mmCIF file of the C-alpha atoms, coordinates in Angstrom:
data_MODEL
# 
_entry.id   MODEL 
# 
loop_
_atom_site.group_PDB 
_atom_site.id 
_atom_site.type_symbol 
_atom_site.label_atom_id 
_atom_site.label_alt_id 
_atom_site.label_comp_id 
_atom_site.label_asym_id 
_atom_site.label_entity_id 
_atom_site.label_seq_id 
_atom_site.pdbx_PDB_ins_code 
_atom_site.Cartn_x 
_atom_site.Cartn_y 
_atom_site.Cartn_z 
_atom_site.occupancy 
_atom_site.B_iso_or_equiv 
_atom_site.pdbx_formal_charge 
_atom_site.auth_seq_id 
_atom_site.auth_comp_id 
_atom_site.auth_asym_id 
_atom_site.auth_atom_id 
_atom_site.pdbx_PDB_model_num 
ATOM 1   C CA . MET A 1 1   ? 42.583  42.753  -50.869 1.00 0.00 ? 1   MET A CA 1 
ATOM 2   C CA . SER A 1 2   ? 40.013  45.460  -50.223 1.00 0.00 ? 2   SER A CA 1 
ATOM 3   C CA . LEU A 1 3   ? 36.425  44.837  -49.435 1.00 0.00 ? 3   LEU A CA 1 
ATOM 4   C CA . SER A 1 4   ? 35.204  45.989  -52.872 1.00 0.00 ? 4   SER A CA 1 
ATOM 5   C CA . GLU A 1 5   ? 37.743  43.766  -54.617 1.00 0.00 ? 5   GLU A CA 1 
ATOM 6   C CA . SER A 1 6   ? 36.429  40.844  -52.468 1.00 0.00 ? 6   SER A CA 1 
ATOM 7   C CA . LEU A 1 7   ? 32.808  41.559  -53.374 1.00 0.00 ? 7   LEU A CA 1 
ATOM 8   C CA . GLU A 1 8   ? 33.827  41.915  -57.020 1.00 0.00 ? 8   GLU A CA 1 
ATOM 9   C CA . SER A 1 9   ? 35.595  38.556  -56.982 1.00 0.00 ? 9   SER A CA 1 
ATOM 10  C CA . LEU A 1 10  ? 32.490  36.962  -55.388 1.00 0.00 ? 10  LEU A CA 1 
ATOM 11  C CA . ARG A 1 11  ? 30.338  38.261  -58.202 1.00 0.00 ? 11  ARG A CA 1 
ATOM 12  C CA . LYS A 1 12  ? 32.537  36.447  -60.661 1.00 0.00 ? 12  LYS A CA 1 
ATOM 13  C CA . VAL A 1 13  ? 32.261  33.175  -59.022 1.00 0.00 ? 13  VAL A CA 1 
ATOM 14  C CA . ASP A 1 14  ? 30.236  30.492  -60.595 1.00 0.00 ? 14  ASP A CA 1 
ATOM 15  C CA . LEU A 1 15  ? 29.010  28.123  -58.017 1.00 0.00 ? 15  LEU A CA 1 
ATOM 16  C CA . SER A 1 16  ? 28.870  25.279  -60.516 1.00 0.00 ? 16  SER A CA 1 
ATOM 17  C CA . ASP A 1 17  ? 32.529  25.680  -61.114 1.00 0.00 ? 17  ASP A CA 1 
ATOM 18  C CA . LEU A 1 18  ? 33.490  25.228  -57.341 1.00 0.00 ? 18  LEU A CA 1 
ATOM 19  C CA . ASP A 1 19  ? 35.179  22.118  -56.299 1.00 0.00 ? 19  ASP A CA 1 
ATOM 20  C CA . PHE A 1 20  ? 33.982  20.845  -52.977 1.00 0.00 ? 20  PHE A CA 1 
ATOM 21  C CA . ASN A 1 21  ? 36.804  18.402  -52.928 1.00 0.00 ? 21  ASN A CA 1 
ATOM 22  C CA . ASN A 1 22  ? 39.450  21.187  -53.123 1.00 0.00 ? 22  ASN A CA 1 
ATOM 23  C CA . VAL A 1 23  ? 38.152  23.992  -50.986 1.00 0.00 ? 23  VAL A CA 1 
ATOM 24  C CA . GLY A 1 24  ? 41.670  25.496  -50.767 1.00 0.00 ? 24  GLY A CA 1 
ATOM 25  C CA . SER A 1 25  ? 41.330  26.622  -54.379 1.00 0.00 ? 25  SER A CA 1 
ATOM 26  C CA . TRP A 1 26  ? 38.274  28.791  -53.683 1.00 0.00 ? 26  TRP A CA 1 
ATOM 27  C CA . PRO A 1 27  ? 38.532  32.513  -53.602 1.00 0.00 ? 27  PRO A CA 1 
ATOM 28  C CA . VAL A 1 28  ? 39.513  33.911  -50.240 1.00 0.00 ? 28  VAL A CA 1 
ATOM 29  C CA . ALA A 1 29  ? 36.272  35.770  -49.696 1.00 0.00 ? 29  ALA A CA 1 
ATOM 30  C CA . LEU A 1 30  ? 34.287  32.758  -50.366 1.00 0.00 ? 30  LEU A CA 1 
ATOM 31  C CA . LYS A 1 31  ? 36.373  30.569  -48.052 1.00 0.00 ? 31  LYS A CA 1 
ATOM 32  C CA . GLY A 1 32  ? 35.871  33.205  -45.250 1.00 0.00 ? 32  GLY A CA 1 
ATOM 33  C CA . ILE A 1 33  ? 32.109  33.292  -45.824 1.00 0.00 ? 33  ILE A CA 1 
ATOM 34  C CA . ALA A 1 34  ? 32.012  29.445  -45.721 1.00 0.00 ? 34  ALA A CA 1 
ATOM 35  C CA . CYS A 1 35  ? 34.033  29.351  -42.537 1.00 0.00 ? 35  CYS A CA 1 
ATOM 36  C CA . ILE A 1 36  ? 31.554  31.978  -40.983 1.00 0.00 ? 36  ILE A CA 1 
ATOM 37  C CA . PHE A 1 37  ? 28.549  29.873  -41.942 1.00 0.00 ? 37  PHE A CA 1 
ATOM 38  C CA . LEU A 1 38  ? 30.261  26.701  -40.521 1.00 0.00 ? 38  LEU A CA 1 
ATOM 39  C CA . LEU A 1 39  ? 31.063  28.477  -37.254 1.00 0.00 ? 39  LEU A CA 1 
ATOM 40  C CA . ILE A 1 40  ? 27.489  29.748  -36.992 1.00 0.00 ? 40  ILE A CA 1 
ATOM 41  C CA . GLY A 1 41  ? 26.066  26.192  -37.773 1.00 0.00 ? 41  GLY A CA 1 
ATOM 42  C CA . ALA A 1 42  ? 28.410  24.622  -35.209 1.00 0.00 ? 42  ALA A CA 1 
ATOM 43  C CA . VAL A 1 43  ? 27.494  27.150  -32.512 1.00 0.00 ? 43  VAL A CA 1 
ATOM 44  C CA . ALA A 1 44  ? 23.757  26.782  -33.241 1.00 0.00 ? 44  ALA A CA 1 
ATOM 45  C CA . PHE A 1 45  ? 24.000  23.029  -33.158 1.00 0.00 ? 45  PHE A CA 1 
ATOM 46  C CA . GLY A 1 46  ? 25.914  22.877  -30.045 1.00 0.00 ? 46  GLY A CA 1 
ATOM 47  C CA . TYR A 1 47  ? 23.620  25.484  -28.429 1.00 0.00 ? 47  TYR A CA 1 
ATOM 48  C CA . TYR A 1 48  ? 20.405  23.481  -29.401 1.00 0.00 ? 48  TYR A CA 1 
ATOM 49  C CA . PHE A 1 49  ? 21.669  20.291  -27.891 1.00 0.00 ? 49  PHE A CA 1 
ATOM 50  C CA . TYR A 1 50  ? 22.941  22.041  -24.651 1.00 0.00 ? 50  TYR A CA 1 
ATOM 51  C CA . LEU A 1 51  ? 19.568  23.691  -24.282 1.00 0.00 ? 51  LEU A CA 1 
ATOM 52  C CA . GLN A 1 52  ? 17.806  20.393  -24.723 1.00 0.00 ? 52  GLN A CA 1 
ATOM 53  C CA . ASP A 1 53  ? 19.899  18.920  -21.937 1.00 0.00 ? 53  ASP A CA 1 
ATOM 54  C CA . LEU A 1 54  ? 19.136  21.872  -19.734 1.00 0.00 ? 54  LEU A CA 1 
ATOM 55  C CA . GLN A 1 55  ? 15.479  21.572  -20.503 1.00 0.00 ? 55  GLN A CA 1 
ATOM 56  C CA . GLY A 1 56  ? 15.581  17.894  -19.409 1.00 0.00 ? 56  GLY A CA 1 
ATOM 57  C CA . GLN A 1 57  ? 17.296  18.851  -16.133 1.00 0.00 ? 57  GLN A CA 1 
ATOM 58  C CA . LEU A 1 58  ? 14.785  21.665  -15.657 1.00 0.00 ? 58  LEU A CA 1 
ATOM 59  C CA . ASP A 1 59  ? 11.685  19.236  -16.044 1.00 0.00 ? 59  ASP A CA 1 
ATOM 60  C CA . VAL A 1 60  ? 13.365  16.859  -13.502 1.00 0.00 ? 60  VAL A CA 1 
ATOM 61  C CA . LYS A 1 61  ? 13.930  19.687  -11.012 1.00 0.00 ? 61  LYS A CA 1 
ATOM 62  C CA . ARG A 1 62  ? 10.510  20.888  -11.478 1.00 0.00 ? 62  ARG A CA 1 
ATOM 63  C CA . ALA A 1 63  ? 9.023   17.464  -10.678 1.00 0.00 ? 63  ALA A CA 1 
ATOM 64  C CA . GLU A 1 64  ? 11.256  17.152  -7.574  1.00 0.00 ? 64  GLU A CA 1 
ATOM 65  C CA . GLU A 1 65  ? 10.077  20.706  -6.531  1.00 0.00 ? 65  GLU A CA 1 
ATOM 66  C CA . GLY A 1 66  ? 6.504   19.539  -6.699  1.00 0.00 ? 66  GLY A CA 1 
ATOM 67  C CA . THR A 1 67  ? 7.248   16.397  -4.555  1.00 0.00 ? 67  THR A CA 1 
ATOM 68  C CA . LEU A 1 68  ? 9.292   18.437  -2.058  1.00 0.00 ? 68  LEU A CA 1 
ATOM 69  C CA . LYS A 1 69  ? 6.380   20.939  -1.793  1.00 0.00 ? 69  LYS A CA 1 
ATOM 70  C CA . GLN A 1 70  ? 3.856   18.150  -1.028  1.00 0.00 ? 70  GLN A CA 1 
ATOM 71  C CA . GLN A 1 71  ? 6.221   16.782  1.445   1.00 0.00 ? 71  GLN A CA 1 
ATOM 72  C CA . PHE A 1 72  ? 6.799   20.100  3.147   1.00 0.00 ? 72  PHE A CA 1 
ATOM 73  C CA . SER A 1 73  ? 3.011   20.793  3.274   1.00 0.00 ? 73  SER A CA 1 
ATOM 74  C CA . SER A 1 74  ? 2.399   17.457  4.836   1.00 0.00 ? 74  SER A CA 1 
ATOM 75  C CA . LYS A 1 75  ? 5.169   17.863  7.421   1.00 0.00 ? 75  LYS A CA 1 
ATOM 76  C CA . ALA A 1 76  ? 4.115   21.476  8.172   1.00 0.00 ? 76  ALA A CA 1 
ATOM 77  C CA . PHE A 1 77  ? 0.588   20.242  8.847   1.00 0.00 ? 77  PHE A CA 1 
ATOM 78  C CA . GLN A 1 78  ? 1.716   17.492  11.104  1.00 0.00 ? 78  GLN A CA 1 
ATOM 79  C CA . ALA A 1 79  ? 3.994   19.876  12.950  1.00 0.00 ? 79  ALA A CA 1 
ATOM 80  C CA . ALA A 1 80  ? 1.208   22.320  13.417  1.00 0.00 ? 80  ALA A CA 1 
ATOM 81  C CA . ASN A 1 81  ? -1.003  19.672  14.897  1.00 0.00 ? 81  ASN A CA 1 
ATOM 82  C CA . LEU A 1 82  ? 1.555   17.819  16.777  1.00 0.00 ? 82  LEU A CA 1 
ATOM 83  C CA . ASP A 1 83  ? 0.236   18.649  20.212  1.00 0.00 ? 83  ASP A CA 1 
ATOM 84  C CA . ALA A 1 84  ? -3.303  17.615  19.185  1.00 0.00 ? 84  ALA A CA 1 
ATOM 85  C CA . TYR A 1 85  ? -1.932  14.341  17.761  1.00 0.00 ? 85  TYR A CA 1 
ATOM 86  C CA . LYS A 1 86  ? -0.130  13.756  21.120  1.00 0.00 ? 86  LYS A CA 1 
ATOM 87  C CA . VAL A 1 87  ? -3.361  14.255  22.997  1.00 0.00 ? 87  VAL A CA 1 
ATOM 88  C CA . GLN A 1 88  ? -5.356  11.996  20.752  1.00 0.00 ? 88  GLN A CA 1 
ATOM 89  C CA . MET A 1 89  ? -2.766  9.266   20.867  1.00 0.00 ? 89  MET A CA 1 
ATOM 90  C CA . LYS A 1 90  ? -2.734  9.329   24.628  1.00 0.00 ? 90  LYS A CA 1 
ATOM 91  C CA . GLU A 1 91  ? -6.618  9.119   24.684  1.00 0.00 ? 91  GLU A CA 1 
ATOM 92  C CA . MET A 1 92  ? -6.610  6.233   22.144  1.00 0.00 ? 92  MET A CA 1 
ATOM 93  C CA . GLU A 1 93  ? -3.916  4.412   24.250  1.00 0.00 ? 93  GLU A CA 1 
ATOM 94  C CA . GLU A 1 94  ? -6.047  4.931   27.354  1.00 0.00 ? 94  GLU A CA 1 
ATOM 95  C CA . SER A 1 95  ? -9.193  3.700   25.536  1.00 0.00 ? 95  SER A CA 1 
ATOM 96  C CA . PHE A 1 96  ? -7.465  0.631   24.135  1.00 0.00 ? 96  PHE A CA 1 
ATOM 97  C CA . GLY A 1 97  ? -5.799  -0.272  27.490  1.00 0.00 ? 97  GLY A CA 1 
ATOM 98  C CA . ALA A 1 98  ? -9.412  -0.061  29.146  1.00 0.00 ? 98  ALA A CA 1 
ATOM 99  C CA . LEU A 1 99  ? -10.977 -2.373  26.368  1.00 0.00 ? 99  LEU A CA 1 
ATOM 100 C CA . LEU A 1 100 ? -8.085  -4.819  26.799  1.00 0.00 ? 100 LEU A CA 1 
ATOM 101 C CA . ARG A 1 101 ? -8.575  -4.914  30.694  1.00 0.00 ? 101 ARG A CA 1 
ATOM 102 C CA . GLN A 1 102 ? -12.196 -5.834  29.920  1.00 0.00 ? 102 GLN A CA 1 
ATOM 103 C CA . LEU A 1 103 ? -11.209 -9.056  28.276  1.00 0.00 ? 103 LEU A CA 1 
ATOM 104 C CA . PRO A 1 104 ? -11.693 -12.122 30.444  1.00 0.00 ? 104 PRO A CA 1 
ATOM 105 C CA . SER A 1 105 ? -9.047  -13.874 32.503  1.00 0.00 ? 105 SER A CA 1 
ATOM 106 C CA . ASP A 1 106 ? -8.077  -17.603 32.188  1.00 0.00 ? 106 ASP A CA 1 
ATOM 107 C CA . THR A 1 107 ? -10.460 -18.662 34.862  1.00 0.00 ? 107 THR A CA 1 
ATOM 108 C CA . GLU A 1 108 ? -13.655 -17.789 32.947  1.00 0.00 ? 108 GLU A CA 1 
ATOM 109 C CA . VAL A 1 109 ? -12.935 -20.236 30.062  1.00 0.00 ? 109 VAL A CA 1 
ATOM 110 C CA . PRO A 1 110 ? -14.949 -23.154 31.572  1.00 0.00 ? 110 PRO A CA 1 
ATOM 111 C CA . GLY A 1 111 ? -17.841 -20.791 32.020  1.00 0.00 ? 111 GLY A CA 1 
ATOM 112 C CA . LEU A 1 112 ? -17.566 -19.869 28.268  1.00 0.00 ? 112 LEU A CA 1 
ATOM 113 C CA . LEU A 1 113 ? -17.655 -23.617 27.187  1.00 0.00 ? 113 LEU A CA 1 
ATOM 114 C CA . GLU A 1 114 ? -20.799 -24.092 29.319  1.00 0.00 ? 114 GLU A CA 1 
ATOM 115 C CA . ASP A 1 115 ? -22.239 -21.076 27.670  1.00 0.00 ? 115 ASP A CA 1 
ATOM 116 C CA . ILE A 1 116 ? -21.474 -22.320 24.063  1.00 0.00 ? 116 ILE A CA 1 
ATOM 117 C CA . THR A 1 117 ? -22.703 -25.916 25.103  1.00 0.00 ? 117 THR A CA 1 
ATOM 118 C CA . ARG A 1 118 ? -25.967 -24.504 26.579  1.00 0.00 ? 118 ARG A CA 1 
ATOM 119 C CA . THR A 1 119 ? -26.540 -22.287 23.408  1.00 0.00 ? 119 THR A CA 1 
ATOM 120 C CA . GLY A 1 120 ? -26.011 -25.353 21.114  1.00 0.00 ? 120 GLY A CA 1 
ATOM 121 C CA . LEU A 1 121 ? -28.395 -27.553 23.044  1.00 0.00 ? 121 LEU A CA 1 
ATOM 122 C CA . GLY A 1 122 ? -30.902 -24.783 23.279  1.00 0.00 ? 122 GLY A CA 1 
ATOM 123 C CA . SER A 1 123 ? -30.840 -24.419 19.527  1.00 0.00 ? 123 SER A CA 1 
ATOM 124 C CA . GLY A 1 124 ? -31.619 -28.194 19.105  1.00 0.00 ? 124 GLY A CA 1 
ATOM 125 C CA . LEU A 1 125 ? -28.106 -29.288 18.054  1.00 0.00 ? 125 LEU A CA 1 
ATOM 126 C CA . GLU A 1 126 ? -26.148 -32.402 18.789  1.00 0.00 ? 126 GLU A CA 1 
ATOM 127 C CA . PHE A 1 127 ? -22.403 -31.871 19.827  1.00 0.00 ? 127 PHE A CA 1 
ATOM 128 C CA . GLU A 1 128 ? -19.885 -34.117 18.151  1.00 0.00 ? 128 GLU A CA 1 
ATOM 129 C CA . GLU A 1 129 ? -16.990 -32.116 19.455  1.00 0.00 ? 129 GLU A CA 1 
ATOM 130 C CA . ILE A 1 130 ? -16.040 -29.068 21.506  1.00 0.00 ? 130 ILE A CA 1 
ATOM 131 C CA . LYS A 1 131 ? -12.262 -28.922 22.130  1.00 0.00 ? 131 LYS A CA 1 
ATOM 132 C CA . LEU A 1 132 ? -9.874  -26.176 23.242  1.00 0.00 ? 132 LEU A CA 1 
ATOM 133 C CA . GLN A 1 133 ? -6.981  -25.671 20.905  1.00 0.00 ? 133 GLN A CA 1 
ATOM 134 C CA . PRO A 1 134 ? -3.453  -24.306 21.742  1.00 0.00 ? 134 PRO A CA 1 
ATOM 135 C CA . GLU A 1 135 ? -3.326  -20.604 22.718  1.00 0.00 ? 135 GLU A CA 1 
ATOM 136 C CA . VAL A 1 136 ? -2.201  -18.048 20.160  1.00 0.00 ? 136 VAL A CA 1 
ATOM 137 C CA . ILE A 1 137 ? -0.199  -15.215 21.810  1.00 0.00 ? 137 ILE A CA 1 
ATOM 138 C CA . GLN A 1 138 ? -0.563  -11.783 20.224  1.00 0.00 ? 138 GLN A CA 1 
ATOM 139 C CA . GLN A 1 139 ? 1.044   -8.507  21.315  1.00 0.00 ? 139 GLN A CA 1 
ATOM 140 C CA . PHE A 1 140 ? -1.732  -7.187  23.635  1.00 0.00 ? 140 PHE A CA 1 
ATOM 141 C CA . TYR A 1 141 ? -4.052  -10.309 23.869  1.00 0.00 ? 141 TYR A CA 1 
ATOM 142 C CA . ILE A 1 142 ? -4.130  -14.034 23.646  1.00 0.00 ? 142 ILE A CA 1 
ATOM 143 C CA . GLU A 1 143 ? -6.470  -15.940 21.448  1.00 0.00 ? 143 GLU A CA 1 
ATOM 144 C CA . LEU A 1 144 ? -8.236  -18.991 22.784  1.00 0.00 ? 144 LEU A CA 1 
ATOM 145 C CA . PRO A 1 145 ? -9.352  -21.197 19.810  1.00 0.00 ? 145 PRO A CA 1 
ATOM 146 C CA . ILE A 1 146 ? -12.137 -23.697 20.391  1.00 0.00 ? 146 ILE A CA 1 
ATOM 147 C CA . GLN A 1 147 ? -12.931 -26.261 17.739  1.00 0.00 ? 147 GLN A CA 1 
ATOM 148 C CA . ILE A 1 148 ? -16.576 -27.056 17.640  1.00 0.00 ? 148 ILE A CA 1 
ATOM 149 C CA . SER A 1 149 ? -18.586 -29.690 15.637  1.00 0.00 ? 149 SER A CA 1 
ATOM 150 C CA . VAL A 1 150 ? -22.308 -29.844 15.777  1.00 0.00 ? 150 VAL A CA 1 
ATOM 151 C CA . VAL A 1 151 ? -25.196 -31.460 13.856  1.00 0.00 ? 151 VAL A CA 1 
ATOM 152 C CA . GLY A 1 152 ? -28.687 -30.130 13.236  1.00 0.00 ? 152 GLY A CA 1 
ATOM 153 C CA . SER A 1 153 ? -30.926 -28.566 10.730  1.00 0.00 ? 153 SER A CA 1 
ATOM 154 C CA . TYR A 1 154 ? -29.968 -25.392 8.849   1.00 0.00 ? 154 TYR A CA 1 
ATOM 155 C CA . HIS A 1 155 ? -32.294 -23.287 11.028  1.00 0.00 ? 155 HIS A CA 1 
ATOM 156 C CA . ASP A 1 156 ? -30.913 -24.837 14.243  1.00 0.00 ? 156 ASP A CA 1 
ATOM 157 C CA . LEU A 1 157 ? -27.279 -24.015 13.030  1.00 0.00 ? 157 LEU A CA 1 
ATOM 158 C CA . ALA A 1 158 ? -28.275 -20.324 12.177  1.00 0.00 ? 158 ALA A CA 1 
ATOM 159 C CA . THR A 1 159 ? -29.817 -20.000 15.761  1.00 0.00 ? 159 THR A CA 1 
ATOM 160 C CA . PHE A 1 160 ? -26.727 -21.417 17.294  1.00 0.00 ? 160 PHE A CA 1 
ATOM 161 C CA . VAL A 1 161 ? -24.398 -18.971 15.445  1.00 0.00 ? 161 VAL A CA 1 
ATOM 162 C CA . SER A 1 162 ? -26.765 -16.109 16.315  1.00 0.00 ? 162 SER A CA 1 
ATOM 163 C CA . GLY A 1 163 ? -26.739 -17.205 20.062  1.00 0.00 ? 163 GLY A CA 1 
ATOM 164 C CA . VAL A 1 164 ? -22.932 -17.386 20.191  1.00 0.00 ? 164 VAL A CA 1 
ATOM 165 C CA . ALA A 1 165 ? -22.507 -14.022 18.707  1.00 0.00 ? 165 ALA A CA 1 
ATOM 166 C CA . SER A 1 166 ? -24.900 -12.665 21.328  1.00 0.00 ? 166 SER A CA 1 
ATOM 167 C CA . LEU A 1 167 ? -22.935 -13.991 24.255  1.00 0.00 ? 167 LEU A CA 1 
ATOM 168 C CA . PRO A 1 168 ? -21.525 -11.394 26.760  1.00 0.00 ? 168 PRO A CA 1 
ATOM 169 C CA . ARG A 1 169 ? -18.009 -12.746 26.012  1.00 0.00 ? 169 ARG A CA 1 
ATOM 170 C CA . ILE A 1 170 ? -16.229 -11.695 22.874  1.00 0.00 ? 170 ILE A CA 1 
ATOM 171 C CA . VAL A 1 171 ? -16.411 -14.663 20.525  1.00 0.00 ? 171 VAL A CA 1 
ATOM 172 C CA . THR A 1 172 ? -15.717 -14.733 16.834  1.00 0.00 ? 172 THR A CA 1 
ATOM 173 C CA . LEU A 1 173 ? -16.383 -17.572 14.508  1.00 0.00 ? 173 LEU A CA 1 
ATOM 174 C CA . HIS A 1 174 ? -14.121 -18.736 11.704  1.00 0.00 ? 174 HIS A CA 1 
ATOM 175 C CA . ASP A 1 175 ? -13.468 -21.425 9.089   1.00 0.00 ? 175 ASP A CA 1 
ATOM 176 C CA . PHE A 1 176 ? -17.083 -22.576 8.688   1.00 0.00 ? 176 PHE A CA 1 
ATOM 177 C CA . GLU A 1 177 ? -17.465 -26.029 7.050   1.00 0.00 ? 177 GLU A CA 1 
ATOM 178 C CA . ILE A 1 178 ? -21.036 -27.326 6.515   1.00 0.00 ? 178 ILE A CA 1 
ATOM 179 C CA . LYS A 1 179 ? -21.956 -30.652 4.769   1.00 0.00 ? 179 LYS A CA 1 
ATOM 180 C CA . PRO A 1 180 ? -24.738 -33.129 4.992   1.00 0.00 ? 180 PRO A CA 1 
ATOM 181 C CA . ALA A 1 181 ? -24.531 -35.257 8.099   1.00 0.00 ? 181 ALA A CA 1 
ATOM 182 C CA . GLU A 1 182 ? -25.540 -38.333 6.136   1.00 0.00 ? 182 GLU A CA 1 
ATOM 183 C CA . ALA A 1 183 ? -25.191 -39.145 2.573   1.00 0.00 ? 183 ALA A CA 1 
ATOM 184 C CA . ASP A 1 184 ? -28.914 -39.609 1.820   1.00 0.00 ? 184 ASP A CA 1 
ATOM 185 C CA . SER A 1 185 ? -30.089 -36.700 3.981   1.00 0.00 ? 185 SER A CA 1 
ATOM 186 C CA . VAL A 1 186 ? -30.126 -32.989 3.278   1.00 0.00 ? 186 VAL A CA 1 
ATOM 187 C CA . SER A 1 187 ? -32.263 -31.896 6.269   1.00 0.00 ? 187 SER A CA 1 
ATOM 188 C CA . ARG A 1 188 ? -29.463 -32.767 8.823   1.00 0.00 ? 188 ARG A CA 1 
ATOM 189 C CA . LEU A 1 189 ? -26.269 -30.900 8.460   1.00 0.00 ? 189 LEU A CA 1 
ATOM 190 C CA . SER A 1 190 ? -22.921 -31.251 10.051  1.00 0.00 ? 190 SER A CA 1 
ATOM 191 C CA . MET A 1 191 ? -21.054 -27.920 10.906  1.00 0.00 ? 191 MET A CA 1 
ATOM 192 C CA . SER A 1 192 ? -17.437 -27.518 11.887  1.00 0.00 ? 192 SER A CA 1 
ATOM 193 C CA . VAL A 1 193 ? -16.416 -24.030 13.093  1.00 0.00 ? 193 VAL A CA 1 
ATOM 194 C CA . LEU A 1 194 ? -13.561 -22.557 14.884  1.00 0.00 ? 194 LEU A CA 1 
ATOM 195 C CA . ALA A 1 195 ? -14.637 -20.145 17.705  1.00 0.00 ? 195 ALA A CA 1 
ATOM 196 C CA . LYS A 1 196 ? -12.100 -17.784 19.070  1.00 0.00 ? 196 LYS A CA 1 
ATOM 197 C CA . THR A 1 197 ? -12.339 -15.896 22.395  1.00 0.00 ? 197 THR A CA 1 
ATOM 198 C CA . TYR A 1 198 ? -9.704  -13.576 23.806  1.00 0.00 ? 198 TYR A CA 1 
ATOM 199 C CA . ARG A 1 199 ? -8.099  -12.853 27.121  1.00 0.00 ? 199 ARG A CA 1 
ATOM 200 C CA . TYR A 1 200 ? -5.997  -9.908  28.445  1.00 0.00 ? 200 TYR A CA 1 
ATOM 201 C CA . ASN A 1 201 ? -2.196  -10.353 27.952  1.00 0.00 ? 201 ASN A CA 1 
ATOM 202 C CA . ASP A 1 202 ? -1.189  -8.407  30.992  1.00 0.00 ? 202 ASP A CA 1 
ATOM 203 C CA . GLN A 1 203 ? 2.385   -9.748  31.073  1.00 0.00 ? 203 GLN A CA 1 
ATOM 204 C CA . GLU A 1 204 ? 3.062   -8.295  27.584  1.00 0.00 ? 204 GLU A CA 1 
ATOM 205 C CA . LEU A 1 205 ? 1.765   -4.812  28.537  1.00 0.00 ? 205 LEU A CA 1 
ATOM 206 C CA . LYS A 1 206 ? 3.929   -4.775  31.707  1.00 0.00 ? 206 LYS A CA 1 
ATOM 207 C CA . LYS A 1 207 ? 7.135   -5.041  29.732  1.00 0.00 ? 207 LYS A CA 1 
# 
């Protein structure tokens, strides 16, 4: 069948007469056109979903690229300043070691207890307890906890805390507990506090 005959047969086709359940009875030219449209639709449908998948992969790669760029910039900066970091780290280690060596030795603990007791009595406090607790070993230093219980006025307690903080030894105060010394009195208070001083752990640093 020639092209002109095919076109002529298409002109005579009434779409309302076409039976979609029996495509085989359609004119050859119409079946060819239908096949072309189906093929174009299938290709377009598959291409669309294929592109969607590629777009998703592209978005993931772009996100990874941004992360990798940040990591590269950070590592490039660190590499460029590596020598300066090494010098700075050495200076910090030397300074830290010097500070640690300034911490007291075991033999100075009795003197500290005397200083705390003198500070408390000078503040007008009465000592109920001052007791050494077991040592706590850390990597570079050893904590020496001291449990202290005193009684006095609020002003006397504040003076005592300030005096302990001013001692030449490093002493930190923890776990404050203040309550009335007597049920019917608010002027006299009982304070329990854990003082911590520190000594140099030279054995650990020698390892």
